[in-house]
C-alpha positions in Angstrom: 87.5 117.7 95.9 87.9 121.3 94.9 84.5 121.4 93.3 82.4 119.5 95.9 83.5 120.2 99.5 80.7 117.9 100.8 83.0 114.9 99.7 85.2 115.8 102.7 82.9 113.7 104.9 83.8 110.6 102.9 87.5 111.4 102.8 87.5 111.5 106.6 86.4 107.9 106.5 89.3 106.9 104.4 91.6 107.5 107.4 90.4 104.2 108.9 90.7 102.1 105.7 92.8 98.9 106.0 94.7 99.8 102.8 97.5 102.2 103.7 97.3 103.8 100.2 93.7 104.9 100.9 94.7 106.3 104.3 97.6 108.2 102.6 95.2 109.4 99.9 92.9 111.0 102.6 95.7 113.6 103.1 97.3 113.8 99.7 94.0 114.4 97.9 93.6 117.7 99.8 96.9 119.2 98.5 95.7 120.7 95.2 92.8 122.5 97.0 95.1 123.7 99.7 97.7 125.0 97.3 95.0 126.9 95.4 93.8 128.3 98.7 90.4 126.7 97.9 89.8 124.6 101.0 87.0 126.5 102.8 84.9 123.9 104.6 87.8 121.4 104.7 89.9 121.0 107.8 93.2 119.3 107.0 94.0 119.1 110.7 91.2 116.6 111.2 92.9 114.3 108.8 96.3 114.9 110.5 94.7 114.1 113.9 93.2 110.9 112.6 96.5 109.7 110.9 98.8 111.0 113.7 100.2 107.7 114.7 99.6 105.5 111.6 101.9 102.5 111.4 102.9 103.0 107.8 105.7 105.4 106.9 104.1 106.5 103.6 100.9 107.6 105.4 103.0 109.7 107.8 104.9 111.3 104.9 101.6 111.9 103.2 100.0 113.9 106.0 103.3 115.6 106.6 103.3 116.7 103.0 99.7 118.0 103.4 100.7 120.0 106.4 103.7 121.4 104.5 101.2 122.5 101.8 99.0 124.2 104.4 102.1 126.0 105.8 102.5 127.7 102.4 99.1 129.3 102.8 98.7 129.6 106.6 102.0 129.1 108.3 100.9 130.2 111.8 98.2 127.6 112.0 100.6 124.8 111.1 103.2 126.2 113.5 100.6 126.2 116.4 99.6 122.7 115.4 103.2 121.5 115.5 103.8 123.1 118.8 100.7 121.5 120.2 101.5 118.0 118.9 105.3 117.9 118.9 105.4 115.3 121.7 103.1 112.8 120.0 103.7 113.5 116.3 106.0 111.0 114.5 109.3 112.7 113.6 109.0 111.9 109.9 105.6 113.7 109.5 106.9 116.5 111.7 110.0 117.1 109.5 107.9 117.0 106.3 105.6 119.6 107.7 108.5 121.9 108.5 110.1 122.0 105.1 108.7 125.3 103.9 109.3 127.2 107.1 112.1 129.7 107.3 115.4 128.5 108.8 114.9 130.2 112.2 111.4 128.9 112.7 112.4 125.4 111.6 115.3 125.4 114.1 113.0 126.6 116.9 110.4 123.9 116.1 113.0 121.1 115.8 114.3 122.0 119.3 111.0 121.2 120.9 
């Protein structure tokens, strides 16, 4: 994924797969590129939007983990995303995304 960003178009399609492991992988596969700050041309929020209300807990945890990784590189974008989606985002994904925020920001976002 880090070497060929054009594959992202295929990864977006994984979010609709009937196998929950594939749906989870659509988020988790982006984590190494995100953590190396090498995700130009890849929008992790597209994946989050598509998996927002998945019925499987491991998929929710997977995209929450991805958002947590993004927050380590670009905290303000994730904070704005969480504020925008707090009313519809499942709590398990929301809490995973918050893990790397400072205590005060976490408290503020959990109060939404």
